[in-house]
Structure formats: C-alpha cells, structure tokens
C-alpha positions as CSV (number, residue, x, y, z in Angstrom):
1,M,29.4,-59.4,1.4
2,E,28.4,-55.6,1.0
3,V,25.2,-54.5,1.8
4,V,23.9,-51.1,-0.1
5,T,21.9,-49.1,1.1
6,P,18.7,-47.7,-0.8
7,V,18.9,-43.8,-1.1
8,R,15.9,-41.9,-0.4
9,P,14.6,-39.6,-2.6
10,N,14.1,-36.2,-1.9
11,I,10.7,-36.7,-2.0
12,D,9.7,-33.2,-0.4
13,R,11.1,-31.6,-3.5
14,E,10.0,-33.7,-6.3
15,V,7.0,-32.9,-5.0
16,R,6.9,-29.1,-4.1
17,P,9.4,-27.9,-6.5
18,W,9.7,-24.1,-4.1
19,A,10.4,-27.0,-1.1
20,G,12.6,-24.0,0.5
21,L,12.2,-20.6,-0.7
22,D,13.9,-20.4,-4.2
23,A,12.1,-21.2,-6.8
24,F,8.7,-19.7,-5.9
25,L,9.7,-16.3,-3.7
26,W,10.8,-14.7,-6.7
27,P,7.1,-15.0,-8.8
28,G,5.5,-13.8,-5.5
29,Y,7.7,-11.3,-4.4
30,L,7.7,-9.6,-9.1
31,L,3.9,-9.9,-8.8
32,A,3.8,-8.0,-5.5
33,V,5.6,-5.5,-7.3
34,A,3.5,-5.4,-9.5
35,I,-0.3,-4.8,-8.3
36,T,2.4,-2.1,-5.8
37,S,2.5,-0.2,-9.5
38,I,-0.5,-0.9,-10.4
39,T,-2.1,0.6,-6.7
40,I,0.2,3.6,-7.0
41,G,-0.3,4.4,-11.0
42,L,-4.3,4.1,-10.6
43,I,-4.4,6.9,-7.1
44,W,-1.3,8.8,-9.2
45,D,-4.0,8.5,-12.2
46,I,-7.1,9.2,-10.7
47,S,-4.7,12.5,-8.5
48,W,-3.4,13.7,-12.3
49,H,-6.9,13.6,-13.1
50,T,-8.5,15.6,-10.2
51,T,-5.5,18.3,-10.5
52,I,-4.7,18.4,-14.1
53,G,-7.7,16.6,-16.3
54,R,-6.9,14.9,-19.5
55,D,-3.9,15.2,-20.9
56,T,-2.9,11.7,-22.6
57,F,-2.6,8.2,-22.6
58,W,1.5,8.4,-22.2
59,T,1.0,10.1,-18.7
60,P,3.1,9.1,-15.6
61,A,0.3,7.7,-13.9
62,H,-0.4,5.3,-17.0
63,M,3.1,4.0,-17.6
64,A,2.8,2.7,-13.6
65,I,-0.5,1.1,-14.0
66,Y,0.4,-0.7,-17.5
67,L,3.7,-1.4,-16.1
68,G,2.0,-3.8,-13.3
69,G,-0.1,-5.3,-15.7
70,S,3.1,-6.1,-18.1
71,M,4.4,-7.6,-15.6
72,G,2.1,-10.0,-13.9
73,G,1.7,-11.3,-17.7
74,F,5.1,-11.8,-18.2
75,V,5.6,-13.7,-14.7
76,G,2.5,-15.9,-15.0
77,G,3.8,-16.7,-19.1
78,W,7.0,-17.5,-17.5
79,L,5.7,-19.9,-14.4
80,A,3.1,-21.1,-17.6
81,I,7.0,-22.0,-19.5
82,K,8.1,-23.1,-17.0
83,Y,6.2,-25.9,-15.6
84,T,4.5,-26.8,-19.1
85,F,8.8,-27.6,-20.4
86,L,10.7,-27.9,-18.3
87,L,9.5,-29.4,-15.0
88,G,9.0,-33.1,-14.9
89,P,5.8,-35.3,-13.9
90,E,6.0,-33.4,-10.1
91,R,4.5,-30.7,-11.9
92,E,1.0,-32.0,-12.2
93,G,1.2,-31.9,-8.5
94,V,1.8,-28.1,-7.9
95,S,0.2,-26.5,-11.3
96,V,-3.2,-26.9,-12.8
97,S,-3.4,-28.1,-16.8
98,I,-5.1,-25.9,-19.0
99,F,-5.4,-26.9,-22.5
100,G,-2.2,-28.9,-22.5
101,A,-0.4,-26.6,-20.3
102,R,0.1,-26.1,-16.4
103,A,1.0,-23.6,-14.6
104,P,0.2,-23.2,-10.6
105,L,-3.3,-20.8,-10.9
106,G,-2.3,-17.6,-9.5
107,A,-0.7,-17.4,-12.4
108,W,-2.9,-18.6,-15.2
109,V,-4.9,-15.8,-13.2
110,A,-2.9,-13.5,-13.7
111,I,-1.7,-14.1,-17.3
112,W,-6.0,-13.6,-17.6
113,G,-5.9,-10.1,-15.7
114,A,-2.9,-9.0,-18.4
115,I,-4.9,-9.4,-20.8
116,A,-7.7,-7.5,-19.3
117,M,-5.6,-4.6,-19.0
118,I,-3.9,-4.7,-21.9
119,T,-7.4,-5.2,-23.6
120,S,-8.6,-1.8,-21.3
121,G,-5.7,0.8,-22.9
122,P,-6.9,1.4,-26.2
123,F,-10.3,1.3,-25.7
124,D,-10.0,4.0,-22.3
125,D,-7.6,6.0,-24.8
126,W,-10.9,5.5,-27.5
127,W,-13.3,6.6,-25.2
128,H,-11.7,10.2,-24.2
129,N,-11.5,10.8,-27.5
130,A,-15.1,10.6,-27.8
131,Y,-16.7,11.5,-24.6
132,G,-13.5,13.4,-23.2
133,L,-12.7,13.6,-19.5
134,D,-14.5,10.5,-16.9
135,V,-17.5,12.0,-15.2
136,K,-17.3,8.6,-12.9
137,I,-14.5,5.8,-12.2
138,V,-15.6,3.7,-13.3
139,S,-16.6,4.5,-16.7
140,P,-16.6,1.3,-19.0
141,P,-13.0,0.7,-20.2
142,H,-12.0,1.5,-16.4
143,A,-14.4,-1.6,-15.3
144,V,-12.9,-3.4,-17.3
145,L,-9.1,-2.4,-15.8
146,G,-10.4,-2.7,-12.5
147,L,-11.7,-6.6,-13.6
148,G,-7.4,-6.7,-15.3
149,M,-6.4,-5.1,-12.2
150,F,-8.6,-7.5,-10.1
151,G,-7.6,-10.7,-11.7
152,I,-3.3,-9.7,-11.2
153,S,-4.3,-9.1,-7.6
154,I,-6.4,-12.1,-7.7
155,G,-3.2,-14.5,-9.4
156,A,-0.6,-12.8,-7.0
157,L,-2.9,-13.5,-3.6
158,L,-2.9,-16.9,-4.9
159,L,0.2,-17.5,-5.4
160,V,1.7,-16.3,-2.2
161,L,-1.3,-18.3,-0.8
162,S,0.5,-21.5,-2.6
163,R,3.5,-20.5,-1.1
164,Q,2.0,-20.3,2.9
165,N,0.4,-23.0,2.6
166,Q,2.7,-25.2,1.9
167,R,5.7,-24.2,4.4
168,Q,4.9,-25.5,8.0
169,D,6.5,-22.4,9.8
170,K,4.8,-18.3,8.9
171,S,7.5,-17.5,7.3
172,G,5.4,-17.1,3.9
173,S,2.7,-15.0,5.9
174,G,4.8,-11.9,4.9
175,L,3.8,-12.1,1.7
176,F,0.6,-13.0,2.2
177,V,0.0,-9.9,4.2
178,Y,1.3,-7.5,2.4
179,V,-0.6,-8.6,-0.9
180,G,-3.6,-9.2,0.6
181,G,-3.2,-5.4,1.9
182,V,-2.8,-3.9,-1.5
183,F,-5.5,-6.2,-2.7
184,L,-7.8,-4.1,0.2
185,V,-6.6,-0.3,-1.3
186,L,-7.7,-1.8,-4.8
187,A,-11.3,-1.9,-3.4
188,A,-11.2,0.2,-1.7
189,V,-10.3,2.6,-4.9
190,F,-12.8,1.7,-6.9
191,I,-15.5,2.7,-4.5
192,T,-13.4,6.5,-3.8
193,E,-17.2,8.7,-4.5
194,T,-19.4,6.4,-2.1
195,T,-16.5,7.4,0.7
196,L,-15.5,10.6,1.4
197,P,-16.0,12.2,4.5
198,N,-19.0,14.3,3.3
199,H,-20.5,10.9,2.6
200,Q,-20.3,9.3,6.2
201,H,-23.1,9.7,7.9
202,G,-25.4,8.3,5.0
203,S,-27.0,5.0,4.4
204,L,-24.8,5.0,0.9
205,F,-21.1,5.1,2.4
206,Y,-22.1,1.8,5.2
207,L,-23.5,-0.1,3.0
208,A,-20.7,-0.2,0.4
209,C,-18.0,-0.4,3.0
210,S,-20.4,-3.8,3.7
211,L,-20.4,-4.7,0.5
212,V,-16.5,-4.1,0.1
213,F,-14.4,-5.0,3.6
214,P,-16.6,-7.7,5.4
215,M,-15.3,-10.6,2.8
216,R,-11.2,-9.2,2.5
217,L,-11.1,-8.8,6.3
218,V,-12.6,-12.0,7.2
219,A,-10.7,-13.8,4.1
220,M,-7.5,-12.6,5.0
221,G,-8.0,-13.1,8.6
222,W,-9.1,-17.2,8.1
223,A,-6.5,-18.0,5.8
224,G,-3.1,-16.4,6.9
225,K,-0.9,-18.1,9.0
226,C,0.2,-14.9,11.6
227,S,-1.0,-13.7,14.2
228,W,-3.9,-10.7,13.6
229,P,-3.2,-11.2,9.5
230,A,-6.9,-8.5,9.5
231,T,-5.1,-6.3,11.1
232,R,-2.1,-6.6,9.6
233,V,-3.8,-6.3,6.0
234,A,-5.7,-3.0,7.1
235,L,-2.3,-1.9,8.7
236,V,-0.7,-2.4,5.1
237,Y,-3.9,-0.9,3.7
238,M,-3.6,2.5,6.2
239,L,0.1,3.2,5.1
240,V,-0.3,2.6,1.4
241,Q,-3.4,4.9,1.3
242,C,-1.4,7.4,3.8
243,L,1.6,7.2,2.2
244,M,-0.1,8.7,-1.2
245,M,-1.6,10.9,0.7
246,W,1.1,12.6,1.5
247,I,3.7,12.4,-1.2
248,L,1.0,13.4,-4.1
249,P,1.1,16.7,-2.4
250,L,4.9,17.0,-3.2
251,F,4.6,17.6,-6.2
252,P,4.1,21.8,-8.5
253,A,1.1,21.3,-11.0
254,Q,-2.3,22.5,-12.0
255,P,-4.9,22.1,-13.7
256,M,-4.9,22.9,-18.0
257,L,-8.6,22.1,-18.7
258,A,-11.3,24.4,-17.6
259,P,-13.2,25.5,-16.5
260,I,-11.3,25.7,-13.3
261,Y,-13.3,26.4,-10.2
262,N,-10.6,25.3,-7.5
263,P,-6.9,26.6,-8.8
264,V,-4.5,23.6,-7.1
265,T,-1.6,24.0,-7.2
266,H,0.3,20.7,-5.8
267,M,-1.2,17.4,-7.0
268,V,-4.6,17.0,-5.3
269,P,-4.4,14.0,-2.3
270,P,-6.5,10.8,-1.5
271,A,-9.6,11.8,1.5
272,F,-8.2,10.2,4.4
273,P,-8.2,5.8,4.6
274,L,-11.0,4.5,6.9
275,L,-10.1,3.3,10.0
276,L,-10.6,-0.8,9.2
277,I,-8.1,-1.5,11.8
278,F,-10.0,-1.4,14.3
279,P,-13.2,-3.9,13.0
280,A,-10.2,-5.7,11.8
281,I,-9.3,-6.1,15.1
282,V,-12.1,-7.7,16.3
283,I,-12.3,-9.4,13.0
284,D,-8.9,-11.3,14.0
285,W,-10.4,-11.9,17.5
286,V,-13.0,-13.4,17.0
287,L,-11.9,-15.7,14.4
288,G,-9.1,-16.2,16.9
289,K,-11.6,-18.3,19.6
290,V,-12.8,-20.8,16.4
291,R,-11.2,-23.3,15.7
292,S,-12.7,-24.5,12.4
293,R,-15.7,-22.6,10.5
294,G,-18.6,-25.7,11.5
295,G,-21.4,-26.6,9.2
296,W,-24.0,-24.0,7.6
297,L,-26.1,-23.0,10.8
298,K,-22.3,-22.7,12.5
299,T,-20.7,-20.6,9.6
300,L,-24.0,-18.6,9.3
301,A,-24.3,-17.9,13.1
302,L,-20.5,-16.6,12.8
303,A,-21.4,-14.2,9.7
304,L,-23.9,-12.4,11.5
305,G,-22.0,-11.8,14.6
306,L,-19.0,-11.1,12.5
307,G,-21.2,-8.6,9.9
308,G,-22.8,-7.0,12.7
309,L,-19.7,-6.5,14.9
310,F,-17.5,-5.0,11.4
311,L,-20.6,-2.4,11.1
312,L,-21.0,-1.6,14.8
313,I,-17.7,-0.8,14.9
314,L,-17.3,0.9,11.7
315,L,-20.1,3.4,12.6
316,G,-18.9,3.6,16.1
317,V,-15.1,4.7,15.2
318,Q,-16.2,6.4,11.7
319,W,-19.2,8.5,12.8
320,Y,-16.7,11.0,14.8
321,F,-14.1,10.4,13.1
322,A,-15.9,11.8,10.0
323,E,-16.9,15.1,12.1
324,F,-12.8,15.8,13.0
325,L,-12.0,15.4,9.0
326,L,-14.1,17.3,7.8
327,S,-13.2,20.2,10.7
328,P,-9.9,23.1,10.5
329,S,-7.8,21.4,13.1
330,A,-7.7,18.4,10.4
331,D,-6.6,20.8,7.3
332,N,-3.2,19.9,7.7
333,W,-0.4,17.6,5.6
334,F,-0.7,13.9,8.3
335,F,-4.8,14.2,7.5
336,G,-5.2,16.5,4.8
337,G,-8.7,17.8,5.1
338,N,-10.0,20.6,2.5
339,R,-6.9,19.1,0.6
340,Y,-9.3,16.0,-1.2
341,W,-11.0,18.8,-4.0
342,T,-10.3,18.2,-7.7
343,Y,-10.2,21.6,-10.0
344,G,-13.7,21.7,-10.7
345,S,-14.7,21.7,-7.2
346,R,-16.2,25.0,-6.8
347,P,-15.5,26.9,-2.9
348,G,-18.4,26.5,-0.5
349,P,-19.6,26.2,3.0
350,Y,-20.4,22.2,1.3
351,R,-16.8,21.1,1.8
352,Q,-17.1,21.4,5.3
353,E,-20.9,19.1,6.0
354,F,-22.3,15.7,5.7
355,W,-24.3,15.3,2.3
356,R,-27.6,14.4,1.3
357,L,-29.1,13.8,4.7
358,N,-32.3,15.8,4.7
359,K,-34.7,13.2,6.1
360,L,-37.6,14.2,4.8
361,N,-36.4,13.6,1.4
362,P,-37.0,9.8,-0.4
363,N,-33.9,10.2,-1.6
364,S,-31.1,11.5,0.4
365,E,-28.8,9.2,2.7
366,Y,-30.4,9.7,6.1
367,L,-29.4,6.6,7.5
368,R,-32.6,5.2,8.7
369,F,-33.0,2.0,10.9
370,S,-34.2,0.1,7.9
371,G,-31.6,1.2,6.5
372,L,-29.2,0.4,9.3
373,L,-30.6,-3.9,9.0
374,L,-29.7,-3.1,6.2
375,C,-25.9,-2.7,5.6
376,W,-25.7,-6.1,8.4
377,G,-27.3,-8.2,6.1
378,V,-25.0,-6.7,3.7
379,A,-22.3,-7.5,6.2
380,S,-23.1,-10.4,7.5
381,L,-23.6,-11.7,3.4
382,S,-20.2,-10.4,2.7
383,A,-18.6,-12.4,6.2
384,W,-20.1,-15.5,5.0
385,I,-18.9,-15.5,1.5
386,G,-15.5,-14.6,3.2
387,L,-15.5,-17.4,4.9
388,I,-16.1,-19.8,2.4
389,W,-13.0,-18.0,0.7
390,G,-11.2,-18.3,3.4
391,D,-11.8,-21.9,4.0
392,W,-11.1,-22.8,0.3
393,M,-7.7,-20.3,0.4
394,R,-6.7,-22.3,2.8
395,K,-6.4,-25.3,0.9
396,V,-5.0,-23.7,-1.9
397,R,-1.1,-25.5,-2.6
398,R,-1.1,-25.2,-6.5
C-alpha cells in the first residue's frame, strides 16, 4: 500500500507575498528614491529662490520635486492594481481595502500625497503670477505641496516599516533608517526660517525644535529594529543636509530679480544642519533601557524625561555651536558660515549677531525660564506623540 505524504503549503508565501525580499523590496526602494528627489528638489528650489529669484515653473528644482511626487503616485498606483487584480485571497491579510480596491497602507498614503503635490503645482504657478515672489517659505500653495510631500514620505515610511516588521532579522532596517532620515530633513526644511544660526539663542528656535523633532526621533527610535535607530536617522539627516550645503555652491549663478543687495555668484546653500545627533543618542540610550511603553502614567513619565533630555542636550550643544557658526572661524566651505545669505539680504553687522534678544522688549525672543518651561512642555508632548506613534509603527504589517 502506497502512503502519500501530503505536501504542506508554503504558508509564509501565501500570507506574506513579499516574504523573501523580491516582491516588496523594489516598491520601498522606489519610494525612497521618490522622497530623495523631492527633498533634493525642495532644498534646491529654496536655493534657487534665494540665489536667482522667481524664474519659471519649469525650473530643474521644480522638476525634481514633481518627478518624486509622480514616482510616488505611480508606485502607489501600481501596488493598488497589483493587490486588487493580480493577487489571490492572500491579499486580504497584507493590504487595506478602500472602496473595493486593495493596496498596502503606505501605497494609499503615497497616492494621496501625489495627488496633493500635483494639485499644488498649478496653484503655486498662479500664486506667483498674482502675487510675485514668495516672502515666506510656507505660502498657501507651498502648504498644500508640503502636505503632499508629507504624505509621500509617510507612505514610504509605512511601506518600508511593513517589510521591516514582517522580517525576523534586521535586514529591513537599513531602508527604514534612510527613509526616516529623509523624513527628518523634510521637517527641518519647513522650519528653516526659525532655525538659522542667528535665531539659535532665542526661545522661538527652541520652541520650533521642541515641537518638530522629538516626536520623529522618539518614534523612529521606538519603531526601529536596528541598534541606535534614532541616532542613525539623525546621521542620515546631517549627511543629506551637509551634502546639499557643500554641493550647491559649486554651481555658478547670479540674481535675476531686483532689488539686489548681496550680489551672489553661486547657488546659496542652506545653513549647517542642527546637531540633532546628540539628543538622538540620548533618546536611543533611554529607549534601549525601556522594555515596553506601559500604561499612560509610565508613558507620561517617559515622555517628560525624553522631552526634557532632548531640550537639555540640544540647548547645551547648539547654544555654543551657534556662536561658532556666527564667528569668522566658520566662514569656510565645510561649515558654510556667512554663506547662506540671500541676494536680497543687506550687508551689515546683524549677520554675525543673534536676533531679537532684548530683555526689555515683550516681543523679543529672549530665552527666559518661563520660555524654557514652555519648550519642555512642548517637547514632552511631542515625545509622548512619538511614543504612541512608534508603538503603532511597531505593529504595521500591511
């Protein structure tokens, strides 16, 4: 009598279509390329505006931004087609349904971000034709564009998180760290106006940093499976910012829009990046000692500690580093001191000074004890959101 041994189906392949690297790796890489193109284009576009002025919608910087947006939309769209029409019943365990169509959560967020970015293009062109050059980085069309960029970066983060969380080893963490670093760069770019070295002794600078950075560093540190994830994310942020700061001045350019008070001859670079790597190291060290987030009381205590440590470390390193950046010693290609001034910036001693620090002026940014308490509260709230967000990111599977 012949005994037939039943063949056990490959459950891993049925439940997780990307389980070996091949089926889910390339969308993550393509979305990483997309947000890299967006980030490079955004920093380049700011440099273009501060060096040349408003030229045309079809600038290379704009094309880099919208190339990244289009790529994000195409990748998300392809994943929606694949998971809706090309996969079998196993798709339900690894995708999210919206109006009958299925795709990974990151793909849906990327599609939404791409739609917002493409919508902002004609809006931005009309805005400039109607009102001229931007006075602020965050104009209404740029706000829509920023939401779209945020959507694509979150979509990329969710997609690489799915892959990282599905794997037992740490091989999926590298892409997560890179995408997280670029995500941190995007956040830093949108608060550029409050983080120039001349602001770094004022309360507004520390308030903006306390609002934006702890939640991102804590979330990445809590969700990453590799060692020292927040530190690695902060290192990617510094490398991307430094590369843009070093590369942009290599290209000659001159202002094309009056009035010209500072006749620059090369593309204006961004200022030297913030030293976020130091608070990130401390955040990683603290999170490495914590096994679980625990209840709300433990989460609150942890958030207060992380927020206070972030503010304390950033204040300790950035306060004195800002003094160095405003000194003649930093006026070189490496630190880029005194080279981030736009063509519309008048010469004067204010370039080497800290701004709005009058103790007697109620509207000044003088850093008082009450201001530090406010920054601590904001940083703690930001860290609390980061803990909850990071805890959720640990569970992303689809």
